[in-house]
N, CA, C and O of each residue as an XYZ file, in Angstrom:
400
protein
N      14.646    -57.477    -12.676
C      13.599    -56.492    -12.775
C      14.025    -55.150    -12.179
O      13.690    -54.093    -12.713
N      14.758    -55.198    -11.083
C      15.240    -53.972    -10.457
C      16.204    -53.260    -11.391
O      16.243    -52.030    -11.420
N      16.975    -54.010    -12.148
C      17.934    -53.425    -13.066
C      17.229    -52.670    -14.190
O      17.768    -51.679    -14.684
N      16.053    -53.105    -14.606
C      15.306    -52.421    -15.656
C      14.804    -51.056    -15.169
O      14.806    -50.083    -15.922
N      14.383    -50.996    -13.932
C      13.879    -49.737    -13.376
C      15.019    -48.746    -13.200
O      14.869    -47.574    -13.545
N      16.142    -49.185    -12.676
C      17.266    -48.275    -12.452
C      17.871    -47.811    -13.767
O      18.495    -46.751    -13.810
N      17.708    -48.561    -14.819
C      18.229    -48.145    -16.113
C      17.440    -46.990    -16.704
O      17.974    -46.252    -17.532
N      16.190    -46.810    -16.309
C      15.341    -45.739    -16.846
C      15.500    -44.428    -16.075
O      15.101    -43.379    -16.581
N      16.061    -44.455    -14.889
C      16.240    -43.242    -14.079
C      17.393    -42.432    -14.652
O      18.480    -42.973    -14.854
N      17.182    -41.150    -14.917
C      18.265    -40.311    -15.438
C      19.421    -40.241    -14.429
O      19.204    -40.357    -13.223
N      20.632    -40.053    -14.924
C      21.789    -40.067    -14.023
C      21.790    -38.922    -13.007
O      22.323    -39.081    -11.909
N      21.204    -37.775    -13.351
C      21.210    -36.662    -12.398
C      20.276    -36.930    -11.223
O      20.439    -36.312    -10.172
N      19.303    -37.830    -11.364
C      18.459    -38.190    -10.232
C      19.084    -39.270     -9.360
O      18.636    -39.499     -8.237
N      20.115    -39.934     -9.871
C      20.832    -40.919     -9.075
C      21.800    -40.241     -8.110
O      22.158    -40.815     -7.082
N      22.219    -39.034     -8.435
C      23.148    -38.287     -7.595
C      22.383    -37.704     -6.403
O      21.395    -36.993     -6.589
N      22.828    -37.997     -5.199
C      22.096    -37.542     -4.010
C      22.160    -36.033     -3.824
O      21.238    -35.455     -3.248
N      23.212    -35.379     -4.290
C      23.303    -33.931     -4.167
C      22.247    -33.234     -5.027
O      21.641    -32.251     -4.601
N      22.034    -33.740     -6.218
C      21.011    -33.142     -7.075
C      19.625    -33.365     -6.491
O      18.752    -32.507     -6.621
N      19.417    -34.508     -5.848
C      18.119    -34.757     -5.203
C      17.905    -33.785     -4.056
O      16.802    -33.265     -3.890
N      18.934    -33.530     -3.262
C      18.838    -32.590     -2.141
C      18.576    -31.177     -2.655
O      17.749    -30.456     -2.099
N      19.277    -30.783     -3.711
C      19.069    -29.441     -4.286
C      17.651    -29.322     -4.841
O      16.997    -28.299     -4.636
N      17.173    -30.332     -5.529
C      15.815    -30.324     -6.064
C      14.786    -30.229     -4.935
O      13.834    -29.452     -5.013
N      14.989    -31.017     -3.904
C      14.101    -30.965     -2.741
C      14.115    -29.568     -2.106
O      13.068    -29.041     -1.729
N      15.313    -28.973     -1.992
C      15.436    -27.638     -1.413
C      14.653    -26.615     -2.231
O      13.941    -25.792     -1.655
N      14.765    -26.644     -3.550
C      14.043    -25.690     -4.402
C      12.532    -25.889     -4.310
O      11.784    -24.914     -4.242
N      12.087    -27.120     -4.307
C      10.655    -27.380     -4.173
C      10.158    -26.882     -2.822
O       9.092    -26.273     -2.729
N      10.930    -27.144     -1.785
C      10.544    -26.688     -0.450
C      10.455    -25.163     -0.406
O       9.486    -24.620      0.124
N      11.449    -24.468     -0.954
C      11.472    -23.001     -0.912
C      10.369    -22.391     -1.771
O       9.856    -21.323     -1.436
N       9.996    -23.041     -2.864
C       8.969    -22.486     -3.742
C       7.559    -22.658     -3.194
O       6.707    -21.798     -3.419
N       7.296    -23.734     -2.488
C       5.913    -24.034     -2.136
C       5.628    -24.175     -0.639
O       4.521    -23.848     -0.211
N       6.558    -24.636      0.155
C       6.247    -25.004      1.529
C       6.847    -24.088      2.589
O       6.409    -24.121      3.739
N       7.805    -23.298      2.248
C       8.476    -22.450      3.223
C       7.592    -21.268      3.607
O       6.645    -20.936      2.895
N       7.903    -20.641      4.728
C       7.165    -19.461      5.174
C       7.287    -18.322      4.160
O       6.354    -17.536      3.999
N       8.402    -18.231      3.493
C       8.644    -17.182      2.501
C       8.543    -17.738      1.086
O       9.406    -17.468      0.250
N       7.503    -18.505      0.814
C       7.355    -19.116     -0.508
C       7.032    -18.068     -1.563
O       6.778    -16.907     -1.243
N       7.045    -18.482     -2.801
C       6.887    -17.562     -3.930
C       5.515    -16.894     -3.947
O       5.408    -15.725     -4.316
N       4.480    -17.606     -3.561
C       3.125    -17.042     -3.548
C       3.019    -15.942     -2.508
O       2.430    -14.892     -2.764
N       3.584    -16.180     -1.346
C       3.573    -15.166     -0.291
C       4.361    -13.935     -0.722
O       3.953    -12.806     -0.447
N       5.474    -14.146     -1.387
C       6.281    -13.016     -1.847
C       5.529    -12.168     -2.870
O       5.635    -10.941     -2.850
N       4.779    -12.800     -3.753
C       3.986    -12.056     -4.736
C       2.905    -11.245     -4.043
O       2.690    -10.083     -4.388
N       2.221    -11.839     -3.070
C       1.186    -11.118     -2.329
C       1.772     -9.937     -1.568
O       1.185     -8.855     -1.541
N       2.922    -10.146     -0.954
C       3.562     -9.055     -0.215
C       4.007     -7.929     -1.142
O       3.940     -6.758     -0.768
N       4.454     -8.266     -2.330
C       4.871     -7.246     -3.300
C       3.671     -6.399     -3.740
O       3.775     -5.178     -3.857
N       2.530     -7.059     -3.982
C       1.315     -6.324     -4.344
C       0.886     -5.399     -3.210
O       0.503     -4.252     -3.439
N       0.955     -5.910     -1.989
C       0.568     -5.103     -0.825
C       1.506     -3.911     -0.660
O       1.062     -2.809     -0.337
N       2.798     -4.129     -0.880
C       3.772     -3.043     -0.791
C       3.484     -1.967     -1.833
O       3.552     -0.778     -1.525
N       3.164     -2.369     -3.061
C       2.841     -1.398     -4.114
C       1.607     -0.589     -3.745
O       1.566      0.620     -3.975
N       0.598     -1.247     -3.172
C      -0.621     -0.553     -2.761
C      -0.317      0.457     -1.657
O      -0.824      1.578     -1.687
N       0.489      0.076     -0.704
C       0.834      0.974      0.403
C       1.673      2.142     -0.092
O       1.518      3.259      0.401
N       2.552      1.910     -1.048
C       3.354      3.007     -1.602
C       2.475      4.008     -2.346
O       2.723      5.213     -2.289
N       1.450      3.518     -3.043
C       0.511      4.428     -3.715
C      -0.263      5.249     -2.692
O      -0.481      6.444     -2.891
N      -0.679      4.614     -1.600
C      -1.378      5.343     -0.543
C      -0.461      6.389      0.076
O      -0.897      7.501      0.372
N       0.791      6.043      0.271
C       1.755      6.982      0.841
C       1.901      8.207     -0.060
O       1.925      9.343      0.416
N       1.998      7.962     -1.358
C       2.114      9.061     -2.320
C       0.875      9.954     -2.276
O       0.990     11.179     -2.304
N      -0.314      9.341     -2.207
C      -1.559     10.103     -2.133
C      -1.595     10.972     -0.870
O      -1.927     12.155     -0.937
N      -1.255     10.387      0.265
C      -1.310     11.141      1.515
C      -0.250     12.235      1.561
O      -0.489     13.292      2.144
N       0.908     12.008      0.964
C       1.908     13.078      0.891
C       1.403     14.246      0.055
O       1.642     15.403      0.400
N       0.702     13.952     -1.051
C       0.121     15.032     -1.860
C      -0.938     15.786     -1.079
O      -1.011     17.013     -1.147
N      -1.760     15.052     -0.334
C      -2.800     15.698      0.473
C      -2.190     16.563      1.568
O      -2.699     17.648      1.851
N      -1.122     16.106      2.180
C      -0.441     16.896      3.210
C       0.097     18.187      2.608
O      -0.049     19.256      3.199
N       0.713     18.094      1.443
C       1.241     19.292      0.780
C       0.124     20.262      0.408
O       0.261     21.474      0.577
N      -0.996     19.712     -0.105
C      -2.122     20.570     -0.478
C      -2.694     21.273      0.756
O      -2.979     22.470      0.713
N      -2.859     20.550      1.826
C      -3.397     21.121      3.059
C      -2.445     22.161      3.645
O      -2.879     23.197      4.151
N      -1.153     21.879      3.573
C      -0.164     22.839      4.072
C      -0.219     24.135      3.267
O      -0.104     25.221      3.834
N      -0.394     24.028      1.947
C      -0.517     25.228      1.118
C      -1.777     26.017      1.476
O      -1.739     27.246      1.543
N      -2.888     25.319      1.707
C      -4.120     26.004      2.113
C      -3.932     26.707      3.451
O      -4.395     27.833      3.632
N      -3.263     26.056      4.378
C      -3.017     26.668      5.684
C      -2.146     27.906      5.555
O      -2.410     28.922      6.198
N      -1.109     27.827      4.727
C      -0.258     29.000      4.500
C      -1.063     30.151      3.904
O      -0.884     31.305      4.295
N      -1.951     29.838      2.957
C      -2.791     30.878      2.363
C      -3.723     31.494      3.398
O      -3.918     32.710      3.401
N      -4.294     30.691      4.264
C      -5.207     31.209      5.282
C      -4.477     32.069      6.302
O      -5.007     33.092      6.737
N      -3.291     31.678      6.683
C      -2.560     32.438      7.695
C      -1.996     33.744      7.149
O      -1.747     34.673      7.917
N      -1.791     33.832      5.847
C      -1.201     35.036      5.259
C      -2.236     35.999      4.693
O      -1.890     37.147      4.414
N      -3.473     35.595      4.511
C      -4.492     36.461      3.912
C      -5.702     36.518      4.832
O      -6.391     35.518      5.033
N      -5.952     37.706      5.390
C      -7.056     37.862      6.347
C      -8.419     37.675      5.696
O      -9.342     37.176      6.340
N      -8.563     38.061      4.441
C      -9.846     37.907      3.766
C     -10.184     36.424      3.588
O     -11.328     36.018      3.793
N      -9.203     35.630      3.211
C      -9.428     34.188      3.054
C      -9.712     33.532      4.402
O     -10.531     32.617      4.489
N      -9.042     33.993      5.444
C      -9.272     33.451      6.778
C     -10.692     33.753      7.247
O     -11.368     32.886      7.801
N     -11.139     34.990      7.021
C     -12.502     35.357      7.408
C     -13.531     34.545      6.617
O     -14.511     34.069      7.190
N     -13.319     34.384      5.316
C     -14.232     33.604      4.487
C     -14.290     32.151      4.962
O     -15.367     31.558      5.032
N     -13.137     31.588      5.283
C     -13.078     30.214      5.764
C     -13.828     30.065      7.087
O     -14.580     29.108      7.268
N     -13.631     30.990      7.996
C     -14.293     30.920      9.302
C     -15.801     31.064      9.156
O     -16.552     30.381      9.852
N     -16.251     31.927      8.278
C     -17.690     32.116      8.078
C     -18.328     30.881      7.449
O     -19.406     30.460      7.870
N     -17.674     30.297      6.445
C     -18.256     29.152      5.742
C     -18.159     27.863      6.547
O     -19.118     27.094      6.608
N     -17.039     27.631      7.148
C     -16.800     26.344      7.804
C     -17.377     26.302      9.220
O     -17.979     25.302      9.613
N     -17.203     27.355      9.972
C     -17.588     27.341     11.385
C     -18.766     28.269     11.693
O     -19.107     28.476     12.858
N     -19.384     28.825     10.654
C     -20.566     29.686     10.782
C     -20.340     30.839     11.754
O     -21.232     31.169     12.535
N     -19.178     31.445     11.717
C     -18.858     32.583     12.581
C     -19.432     33.849     11.969
O     -19.662     33.932     10.763
N     -19.656     34.832     12.831
C     -20.211     36.105     12.380
C     -19.627     37.231     13.199
O     -19.010     37.017     14.243
N     -19.838     38.443     12.700
C     -19.400     39.613     13.441
C     -20.462     39.959     14.482
O     -21.575     39.437     14.430
N     -20.124     40.835     15.422
C     -21.036     41.157     16.519
C     -22.331     41.797     16.033
O     -23.396     41.535     16.593
N     -22.258     42.607     15.029
C     -23.443     43.335     14.584
C     -24.180     42.637     13.432
O     -24.995     43.272     12.762
N     -23.920     41.377     13.192
C     -24.565     40.653     12.101
C     -25.526     39.609     12.645
O     -25.378     39.105     13.758
N     -26.519     39.303     11.815
C     -27.414     38.192     12.105
C     -27.089     37.079     11.116
O     -26.760     37.339      9.958
N     -27.183     35.856     11.577
C     -26.828     34.714     10.751
C     -28.075     33.901     10.466
O     -28.774     33.479     11.387
N     -28.356     33.681      9.181
C     -29.479     32.850      8.756
C     -28.943     31.619      8.050
O     -28.187     31.730      7.084
N     -29.326     30.466      8.522
C     -28.884     29.208      7.918
C     -30.068     28.582      7.194
O     -31.118     28.334      7.787
N     -29.880     28.331      5.900
C     -30.920     27.718      5.082
C     -30.492     26.298      4.772
O     -29.406     26.067      4.240
N     -31.346     25.354      5.104
C     -31.032     23.950      4.831
C     -32.038     23.369      3.854
O     -33.208     23.752      3.866
N     -31.602     22.465      3.024
C     -32.478     21.763      2.100
C     -32.917     20.452      2.722
O     -32.097     19.716      3.272
N     -34.199     20.158      2.639
C     -34.698     18.921      3.239
C     -34.756     17.812      2.236
O     -35.154     16.696      2.571
């Protein structure tokens, strides 16, 4: 009876090296700390972070251009100070209208 069972096993499964290699691949794909599922999740996270990096670099460049414009043009600087920080000249009165 044992001979009937061993006759059905393919020869590559009888070789202990192939069994070890098969076990190693199964272990690396599913059970290891760096398994395939974890690698896919990390790749997605890396892509998301790279997109955020690109967005923030564009925002930094845009803000730097605005700062350069404000520092080089007194009219733009005055307009920015009046709108953003509600600054006024000494002889002016400031009226703030708010919508409720």
